[in-house]
N, C-alpha and C positions, 0 to 999 in steps of 0.2 A: 504494500500500500504506500503510495507516494502522496505526501501531504499536499503537494502542488495540484493534485487532481481533486482534492477535497475542498480547497478554499481558494478564493481569489480576492483581490483588493475590493471588488464590488460586493463581496459578502461580509465586509467589515464596516462597522459604524462606531466611531469613537465619540465619546462624551455626549451621548444621546440624553436629552432632557425628558425622560419619561417618568411617570410616577405610579404606574401600576403594571402588574404582570401581564394582563390581557393585552394591553397596548404594545408592550415590548414583544410578546410572542407574535403578534400580528405583523409588526414591522419586520421582524426577522423572517417570518414566512414569506413576506413579499420580496425580501432581498433574494431568497432562494428561488422564488418564482421568476423574478426579473432576470436572474442569471440563467434561465431556461434549464433548470435542473429538475423540474417537475414535468410530468407527462401531459403538458398542455396541448400538444398536437393530437394526442389520442383522446383526451377527455374534455378539452377546452380549458382555458385558464381558470375560469370561475370554479369548475368542479375539481380540478387538480389542486388548486390552492385550498379550497374548503376541505377536501378529503385529507390533504396533508395536515392542515391545522387541526382537524378533528382528531387525527391520530396523536398529534403532540398534546393536545388538551386532555384527551382520554388518559394518556400516560401520566400527566400531571395530577389527575384526579386520583389515580391509584396510589401514587407516592410522589410527593414534591421532590424536585430534582436538585435542590440546593445541596451542595457537597461540602460546605465549609469554606473558610478563607474568603468569604464573600463571592463565591462562584456558584453558578447553577449550570446544569447540562441538560436542558430539555431535549427530547428527541421523539421522532416519529418514524415508525416503520410501516410502510404501506405501499400499495400498488401504484400510487401517484408519484413516487420518486423515480426519476429517470436515472439520475447520477448521484451517487453518494456525495454528501456535502456537509461542510461545517460552515456555519455563519457565526460571526463573533460580534457582540455588541457590548461596549463598555459604557456604563451609565455615568452621567456627571455626578450623581449622588446615589448612595445606596437606597434600595427600596425593599419593602417587606415582600418576601417571596413565599414564605410559609409561616405557620404560627411561631416558629422558633428561629427562623433564619432571615437575614437581610442579605441582599446580593448587590454587587456592582458590575460583575463580569458574567456574561452569559454566552455560552457556546451552545448553539442549536445544531443538532445532528439530524440529518435526514438520510434514511437508507430505504432501499426497496425491500419489500417483504420477501422477495425471492432470495435475498442475501441476508436474511434476518439474523441468523445466529452469529456467525463468525465475523463478518465485516463490522457489524454494530459493536460487538464486544471489543474488537481490536481498536476501534476509534475511541471508545469509552476508556479503555485501559491507557491508551496513549495520552489522552487529555488528563485523566485523573493522575497519572504519574507525573506529568509536567506540573500540574497544579500543586502538588506536594512540595515542589522545589521553591525555596524562598527567592532564588535568583529569577526564576521564571515569572513569579507573581510580581516582583518588584519591577522587572523590565516591562512587563505588560502594562503595569500602572503608568510607567513613564513614556510608553510608546507615543510618538506624536503623529505617526502616519500608518496607514494600512500596510505599506511596504515593510515597515519595521516589525509589525505584528507577524506578517508572513515569514520574514527572515527568522524571527524568534521561534516560531512554530516549526520551521524546517530544521533549525538547529536542534531542537528538542526531539523532533521526530528521528533525526539521524542518530541522535545519542541513544535512543531506545532501539536497540537492534533486535529485540525480541518480537517486534511486531512487523 
């Protein structure tokens, strides 16, 4: 898995001024749609986006995806995903994500249900491992451009040879 296939500069939004989870999830879903990573040709843009967002929101209902350190990793696995993707959004300020957690950094993962198990887990492991690193979190906090975020993610992706 090459991180460059999962994320692009257009899938990154820095210092977004959002104040609720629903709004943030919708913005991130639209980023993935606009990058043509959903099956809009097959199902139409409206159905593909709705289907993907329903998958993400259903997963959030089962268990909130805040993972500590002010990070959340919402994800959707469904037939509407054409290309596995990671979107990243950094908030200007932390918001309440669940009863116990506030977040400022959100990585949204979209994968096709055809690749449900392995690909999804590999991406989650890669992101979770990077988030545990103080250096990764600090550099992500300081990143000024989408290019810097991608370079940081590539660096950590290459560091993790297990995936």
